[in-house]
C-alpha angles and dihedrals in degrees: 000000000000112000099167147024123212140176127209116246111183105308094336136076127226129188149101134293118204127185133152089266102044149004117207140169105233142182131202103212118197115242108233100199119026115200091211141005090257094054117108120271091213138027116221111223138181107191106317093332121101109220103168151332141251135212129202112247139170122223124228089262092053099258115142119228141153121254103217129198117192114189135191129162088257103039144020121203125194111197142148134238113216132179113235125219087257090059096252122124123232128194109220132192129193125178116232110244120216 
C-alpha cells in the first residue's frame, strides 16, 4: 500500500505521508557523519521535528531502497521508500501477516 510520495532534491527526499490517522509534509534528510555503521543514513523530519529515521538497504533482487521508521508516542510505522520506473519515489507499507 502506498502511503507517501516523495521527490529527490539533491541528496534528500521531500514529500507527503498520508494515512487514516495523519497527513504530514516530510523530509528525509541525509546524515552527513554517521557515528557507526548501524546509525541511520537519513533523519525523517516534519518541520523542525524529527519523527524517525531511514537506512539504505538492498532487496533480494538487488533493488536499492530506504527502510523507513516513523515514530510517534501513539504509533510506530515501518515502511520502505522505493524509486519507481518513472523516477518518482513512493513510501510503501505492508502489514506483517502471522
